[in-house]
C-alpha positions in Angstrom: 4.9 4.9 26.7 4.5 6.8 29.9 1.5 4.7 31.0 3.4 1.5 30.3 6.4 2.7 32.2 4.4 3.9 35.2 2.5 0.6 35.6 5.1 -2.2 35.6 7.4 -1.5 32.7 5.2 -3.1 30.1 6.6 -3.6 26.7 5.0 -1.2 24.1 5.1 -1.0 20.3 4.0 2.3 18.7 2.8 2.8 15.2 2.1 6.5 14.8 1.2 8.8 12.0 3.3 10.5 9.4 3.8 13.0 6.7 4.8 10.5 4.0 6.7 11.9 1.0 5.8 10.7 -2.5 8.5 11.6 -5.1 7.3 11.6 -8.8 10.1 11.7 -11.3 9.7 12.8 -14.9 10.5 9.4 -16.3 7.5 7.8 -14.6 4.4 6.3 -16.2 2.4 9.6 -15.8 -1.1 8.1 -16.1 -0.3 5.6 -13.3 1.4 8.2 -11.2 -1.7 10.4 -11.4 -4.0 7.5 -10.6 -1.9 6.2 -7.7 -1.0 9.7 -6.5 -4.7 10.4 -6.1 -5.2 7.1 -4.3 -2.3 7.9 -2.0 -4.0 11.1 -0.8 -7.8 10.6 -1.2 -8.2 7.0 -0.2 -10.6 6.8 2.8 -11.0 10.6 2.6 -7.4 11.0 3.6 -8.0 9.3 7.0 -5.1 7.0 6.5 -1.9 6.9 8.5 0.3 6.2 5.5 -1.4 8.7 3.2 1.0 10.6 1.0 1.3 13.8 3.0 3.4 15.7 0.4 4.1 15.0 -3.2 7.3 16.1 -4.8 6.8 16.4 -8.6 9.7 16.9 -11.0 9.5 20.3 -12.7 9.2 19.2 -16.3 6.0 17.2 -15.7 4.6 19.3 -12.8 2.0 21.3 -14.7 0.8 18.3 -16.6 0.5 16.2 -13.5 -1.5 18.9 -11.7 -3.8 19.4 -14.7 -4.5 15.7 -14.9 -5.1 15.4 -11.1 -7.6 18.3 -11.1 -9.5 16.8 -14.1 -9.8 13.6 -12.1 -10.8 15.3 -8.9 -13.7 17.0 -10.6 -15.0 13.6 -11.7 -15.1 12.3 -8.1 -18.6 11.6 -6.8 -19.1 12.9 -3.3 -21.9 11.2 -1.3 -23.1 8.4 0.8 -20.2 5.9 1.5 -22.7 3.0 1.4 -23.4 3.9 -2.3 -21.0 1.9 -4.5 -20.8 4.7 -7.0 -19.5 7.1 -4.3 -15.8 8.0 -4.6 -15.6 10.4 -1.6 -17.5 10.2 1.7 -17.7 12.3 4.9 -15.0 13.0 7.4 -15.0 11.2 10.7 -16.4 14.0 12.8 -17.2 17.7 12.9 -14.1 18.8 14.9 -11.9 17.1 12.3 -13.8 18.8 9.4 -13.2 22.2 11.1 -9.5 21.4 11.5 -9.3 20.7 7.7 -10.9 24.1 6.9 -8.3 25.8 9.2 -5.5 23.8 7.6 -6.4 25.0 4.2 -6.8 28.6 5.4 -3.3 28.4 6.8 -2.0 27.2 3.5 -3.5 30.1 1.6 -2.3 32.6 4.2 1.3 31.3 3.9 1.2 31.7 0.1 0.5 28.2 -1.3 -1.8 28.1 -4.3 -5.2 26.5 -3.7 -5.9 24.9 -7.0 -9.2 23.3 -6.1 -11.3 22.4 -3.0 -10.5 23.8 0.4 -14.0 24.1 1.8 -16.8 22.1 3.3 -19.2 20.7 0.8 -22.6 22.5 0.7 -24.7 19.5 1.7 -25.7 18.0 5.1 -22.9 16.0 6.8 -19.2 16.3 7.4 -18.2 16.4 3.8 -14.9 18.1 2.8 -13.9 18.9 -0.8 -11.0 16.9 -2.3 -8.3 19.6 -2.3 -5.1 20.3 -4.2 -2.4 22.8 -3.2 0.6 23.7 -5.4 3.6 26.0 -4.9 4.1 24.6 -1.4 7.4 25.6 0.1 9.4 23.6 2.7 8.9 26.0 5.5 5.1 26.1 5.3 2.8 24.6 7.9 1.0 22.4 5.4 4.4 21.1 4.1 5.3 19.9 7.6 2.1 18.9 9.3 -0.2 16.0 8.6 -3.8 16.9 7.7 -5.3 13.4 8.0 -7.7 14.5 5.3 -8.2 14.7 1.5 -5.7 17.4 0.9 -3.0 16.9 -1.8 0.2 19.0 -1.1 2.4 19.4 -4.2 5.9 20.8 -4.3 8.2 21.1 -7.4 11.7 19.9 -7.6 14.3 20.5 -10.3 14.8 18.1 -13.1 17.7 15.7 -12.6 19.2 12.7 -14.3 21.1 9.6 -13.4 24.4 9.1 -15.1 25.7 5.5 -15.3 23.6 4.6 -12.3 24.9 7.4 -10.1 22.6 10.2 -8.9 23.1 13.8 -9.7 22.8 16.6 -7.1 19.1 17.3 -7.8 18.1 13.8 -6.8 19.9 14.1 -3.6 18.4 17.5 -3.0 14.8 16.2 -3.3 15.8 13.3 -1.0 17.0 15.8 1.6 13.7 17.7 1.4 11.7 14.5 1.6 13.6 13.4 4.7 13.4 16.8 6.4 10.4 15.7 8.6 10.1 14.4 12.1 8.0 11.6 10.8 9.0 8.4 8.9 6.1 6.0 8.4 5.8 5.5 4.7 7.1 7.0 1.4 6.8 6.4 -2.3 8.6 6.8 -5.7 7.4 6.8 -9.3 10.2 6.2 -11.9 11.0 3.8 -14.7 14.7 3.8 -13.8 15.4 0.8 -11.6 18.8 2.2 -10.4 17.1 5.4 -9.3 14.3 3.5 -7.6 16.8 1.4 -5.6 19.0 4.4 -4.7 16.1 6.6 -3.6 14.3 3.8 -1.7 17.5 3.1 0.2 18.0 6.8 1.1 14.4 7.5 2.2 14.0 7.5 6.0 10.7 5.7 6.3 9.7 2.2 7.4 7.8 1.5 4.1 8.7 2.6 0.6 6.3 2.0 -2.3 7.8 1.9 -5.8 5.4 2.6 -8.7 2.4 1.9 -6.5 1.0 3.1 -3.1 -1.1 1.8 -0.2 -0.1 -1.8 -1.3 0.4 -3.5 2.0 0.5 -7.2 2.8 0.1 -9.1 6.1 3.5 -10.8 5.3 5.3 -7.5 5.0 6.6 -5.8 8.2 4.9 -2.5 8.9 6.1 0.3 11.2 7.8 3.7 11.2 11.0 5.5 12.1 11.5 8.7 14.1 8.3 10.2 15.5 6.3 7.7 13.6 7.0 5.1 16.2 9.0 1.9 16.6 8.4 -1.8 16.4 6.7 -3.7 13.6 3.2 -4.9 13.0 2.6 -7.7 10.4 5.2 -10.1 9.0 7.6 -12.3 10.8 9.2 -9.2 12.5 5.9 -8.6 14.3 6.4 -11.8 16.3 9.1 -10.1 18.3 6.5 -7.8 19.8 4.7 -10.8 21.3 7.5 -12.9 22.4 9.8 -12.9 25.5 13.4 -14.2 24.9 14.7 -16.4 27.7 18.2 -17.8 28.2 18.7 -21.1 30.2 22.3 -22.0 31.1 23.2 -25.1 33.0 26.0 -27.7 33.5 25.6 -31.5 33.7 
């Protein structure tokens, strides 16, 4: 933005990173939530601007969700990304790998529970273990900062219910926690309750909301963030505004 302003006030559109919240309610399809939750974090080794930076899992299914995730993580094949059987390849460069190690060390020091992973893989290359943290509290560094790596950050939230289509306080509480970030690129919800899905998607402060899926983008769907995740839109009809100049011509005859 500064460079564009200093040159000749060039128009600029910014799509920046995020700390995208993914809220998993107890009434979800748990198997799908586990599958898509893993994809939301571990896709492309976590080097994904809309990766789910923090998962909020409803208390009554929290332990089962974590257990299933860890079981699936241990099945992941780490290796050459050119091998079709590989599930998890190396990070982009050594400096990033070291930052991920430090990120995990910070999480442990702050009191989060390192369930699995957290270290460089003992093999040549910039391979980092798929990692899962639980007991992550809102004030922690790993709850607020994007890792841009294969690190799943899980926080509990209290069980809540919808009554006649209206949210109870616990739903609003997890919404407040999910929105308590300077970023707003993407977000996600898993629930079988359409009223809850509509309410939560409306209240989430993010440019994209995935419901019962994740990472499902389309060239026809506008893409871009709120807050420190930028402004303007890529893709879709809305993106045309970033490439057009509006002119008004007024005359009499």
